[in-house]
C-alpha positions in Angstrom: 103.4 178.8 143.9 100.0 180.1 144.8 97.7 181.2 142.1 96.8 184.9 141.7 93.2 184.1 141.0 91.3 185.8 138.1 87.7 185.0 138.9 84.8 185.0 136.5 81.2 184.2 137.1 80.5 180.5 136.3 76.8 180.4 137.0 74.1 180.0 139.6 72.2 177.3 141.4 68.7 178.1 142.5 67.9 176.4 145.8 64.2 175.3 145.8 62.6 174.3 149.0 59.0 173.1 149.1 58.3 174.4 145.7 59.7 177.9 146.2 63.1 179.5 145.5 64.7 180.0 148.9 68.0 181.3 147.7 70.8 181.0 145.2 74.4 179.8 145.2 76.7 181.9 142.9 79.7 180.0 141.6 82.9 181.7 140.5 85.8 180.1 138.7 89.5 181.1 138.4 90.5 181.3 134.7 94.1 180.4 135.7 93.8 177.3 138.0 90.2 176.2 137.5 89.3 176.3 141.2 86.0 177.6 142.3 84.5 179.7 145.0 80.8 179.8 145.9 78.6 182.3 147.8 75.1 181.8 149.0 72.3 184.3 149.1 68.8 183.8 150.6 65.7 185.4 149.2 65.1 188.6 151.2 68.8 189.2 152.1 69.6 192.3 150.2 73.4 192.4 151.0 76.0 190.3 149.2 78.9 188.8 151.1 81.9 191.1 151.6 84.2 189.2 149.2 81.9 188.0 146.5 83.7 185.2 144.5 86.8 185.4 146.7 86.0 183.1 149.6 87.2 179.6 150.2 88.4 177.9 147.1 88.0 174.3 146.0 87.1 172.1 143.1 83.5 172.5 141.7 82.7 168.8 142.4 83.4 169.3 146.2 80.9 172.2 146.8 77.5 171.3 148.3 74.7 172.2 150.5 74.0 170.8 153.9 70.2 170.8 154.6 68.4 170.0 157.8 64.6 170.1 158.4 62.2 170.0 161.2 58.5 170.0 161.1 58.2 173.5 159.7 61.5 174.9 158.4 64.3 173.6 156.1 67.7 175.3 156.7 70.7 175.1 154.4 74.3 176.0 154.4 77.1 176.0 151.9 80.2 173.9 152.6 83.1 172.1 150.8 83.4 168.3 151.1 85.3 167.0 152.9 84.8 169.6 155.6 83.3 170.3 159.0 81.3 173.1 160.5 79.7 174.2 163.7 76.0 174.1 162.9 73.1 175.7 164.8 69.5 175.7 163.4 66.0 176.2 164.6 65.0 172.7 163.4 67.5 170.6 165.3 69.7 172.7 167.5 73.4 173.0 167.7 75.9 170.3 166.6 79.3 169.7 164.9 78.9 168.4 161.4 81.5 166.5 159.3 81.1 165.8 155.6 83.3 163.2 153.8 84.3 163.2 150.2 81.3 161.1 149.2 78.9 163.6 150.8 78.1 161.5 153.8 77.2 163.7 156.9 78.1 162.8 160.5 76.6 164.8 163.3 78.0 164.6 166.8 74.4 164.9 168.2 73.0 162.2 165.9 70.7 164.5 164.0 70.0 163.7 160.4 71.3 166.1 157.8 71.6 165.7 154.0 74.4 166.9 151.7 73.7 167.8 148.1 76.5 168.4 145.6 75.8 171.5 143.5 78.1 170.7 140.5 75.3 169.1 138.4 72.9 172.0 139.0 74.8 175.1 137.8 72.5 177.3 135.8 69.6 175.2 137.0 67.9 174.3 140.3 68.6 172.1 143.2 65.4 170.8 144.9 65.6 170.2 148.6 62.8 168.7 150.6 
C-alpha cells in the first residue's frame, strides 16, 4: 500500500562554494513512512520549485549533490543514489552520469564529478570546492 505522505520540513543544507553560500537544499520528511524529499534553490533564484517537498522520495542517507568544476565555475545538482541523470554544464559539457549506493560517480565521457551525501549536513553547511 502506498503512503499518503504527510510532509514536514526537516531542515536545510547550505551549499558553500569557494567560501560563499551558492544555494540551499531543503529537506522534507514524511511523518508516516519516514521517506524524504529534497529541493534545491540557488542564490538569486526567486522562484521555488512547483511541488515543494513533494518531489522524488527516498531515504535521507541516499540524497546527495553531484558537483563538477572547471577553471572558473562549480556547478551542482541534487540526485538520489543510486541514480542516473543527463548532465550538461558549462565546466565540462554534456554527459550521462551514474551514481552507485556508495556515492561513486561514473561519467560516460570520462569527466570527473564528485558526489556529496547531504545527510550529515542538515541544518548546517556542505562545503564544495
